[in-house]
C-alpha positions as CSV (number, residue, x, y, z in Angstrom):
1,M,-25.8,-17.3,-8.7
2,I,-24.4,-15.4,-5.7
3,T,-24.6,-12.0,-4.1
4,V,-21.4,-10.0,-4.0
5,V,-20.0,-6.8,-2.5
6,A,-17.8,-4.6,-4.7
7,D,-15.7,-1.6,-4.0
8,G,-12.8,0.3,-5.5
9,Q,-9.9,2.3,-4.1
10,W,-7.4,4.8,-5.5
11,S,-3.8,5.1,-4.5
12,K,-4.4,8.8,-3.7
13,R,-7.1,10.6,-1.7
14,S,-9.1,13.0,-3.9
15,Y,-10.8,15.4,-1.5
16,K,-13.6,15.9,-4.0
17,T,-11.2,17.4,-6.6
18,K,-8.1,16.3,-8.5
19,Y,-9.1,12.7,-9.4
20,D,-5.7,12.0,-10.8
21,A,-4.5,8.9,-9.0
22,L,-1.9,6.8,-10.9
23,S,-3.3,3.5,-9.8
24,G,-6.6,2.0,-8.6
25,V,-8.0,-1.4,-7.6
26,A,-11.4,-2.9,-7.7
27,T,-12.4,-5.8,-5.4
28,I,-15.3,-8.2,-5.5
29,I,-16.1,-10.2,-2.4
30,G,-18.7,-12.9,-1.9
31,Y,-21.4,-11.6,0.5
32,R,-22.0,-14.8,2.3
33,T,-18.6,-16.4,2.2
34,K,-16.5,-13.2,2.6
35,K,-14.0,-14.7,0.1
36,V,-12.3,-12.5,-2.4
37,M,-13.7,-13.4,-5.8
38,F,-11.8,-10.8,-8.0
39,I,-9.1,-8.1,-7.8
40,G,-8.7,-5.8,-10.8
41,I,-5.7,-3.5,-10.8
42,R,-5.3,-0.4,-13.1
43,N,-2.0,1.4,-13.4
44,K,-1.3,4.6,-15.4
45,Y,2.4,4.6,-14.5
46,C,5.4,2.2,-14.9
47,V,8.6,3.4,-13.3
48,I,10.9,1.5,-15.8
49,C,9.1,3.0,-18.8
50,Q,9.1,6.4,-17.2
51,R,12.9,6.3,-16.5
52,S,13.7,5.2,-20.0
53,E,11.5,8.0,-21.4
54,S,13.1,10.7,-19.1
55,K,16.6,9.5,-20.2
56,N,15.5,9.7,-23.9
57,E,16.4,6.1,-24.4
58,N,15.0,4.7,-27.7
59,S,14.8,1.1,-26.4
60,I,13.1,0.2,-23.2
61,N,14.7,-2.7,-21.2
62,Q,12.8,-6.0,-21.2
63,H,10.5,-5.9,-18.1
64,E,7.1,-6.8,-16.8
65,C,5.3,-3.6,-17.5
66,F,2.4,-2.9,-15.2
67,L,1.1,0.1,-17.2
68,N,-2.4,-1.0,-18.3
69,W,-4.6,2.1,-18.1
70,T,-4.7,5.3,-20.2
71,K,-8.2,6.5,-19.5
72,A,-9.4,8.8,-16.7
73,S,-8.6,7.8,-13.1
74,T,-12.2,8.1,-12.2
75,S,-13.2,5.2,-14.4
76,M,-10.6,2.7,-12.9
77,K,-12.9,1.3,-10.3
78,A,-16.0,0.8,-12.5
79,D,-13.9,-0.9,-15.2
80,G,-12.3,-3.2,-12.7
81,I,-15.7,-4.3,-11.3
82,V,-17.1,-4.8,-14.8
83,E,-14.1,-7.0,-15.6
84,G,-14.7,-9.0,-12.5
85,F,-18.4,-9.6,-13.5
86,L,-17.3,-10.6,-17.0
87,K,-14.7,-13.1,-15.8
88,S,-16.8,-14.6,-13.0
89,V,-18.0,-17.7,-15.0
90,E,-14.6,-18.3,-16.4
91,M,-12.8,-18.0,-13.1
92,H,-15.3,-19.5,-10.7
93,G,-18.1,-21.0,-12.7
94,L,-20.5,-18.5,-11.0
95,K,-22.7,-15.7,-12.0
96,Y,-23.2,-12.7,-9.7
97,N,-26.9,-11.9,-9.5
98,R,-26.9,-9.1,-6.9
99,L,-24.3,-6.4,-6.2
100,I,-24.2,-4.7,-2.8
């Protein structure tokens, strides 16, 4: 069991209003080791899908789509941190006992 530090970032500054960033990331770092334990990325936008949609194309070209989030931008950080906690045993064989 280890202590970790977690934080999240958005791709866009909010200025206390307009929380509408198209992507966000959550990071979990080991407190003592300073090693990155987890990075969770959330994207509400895929340029290839968007271009196909704007051109009214029925079929989207085969591509690695990074669109993986449809909920509110404000919940991206929390969801990424929760995912990191849930995957900690699987990824590192560790449980996080304290969050700073």
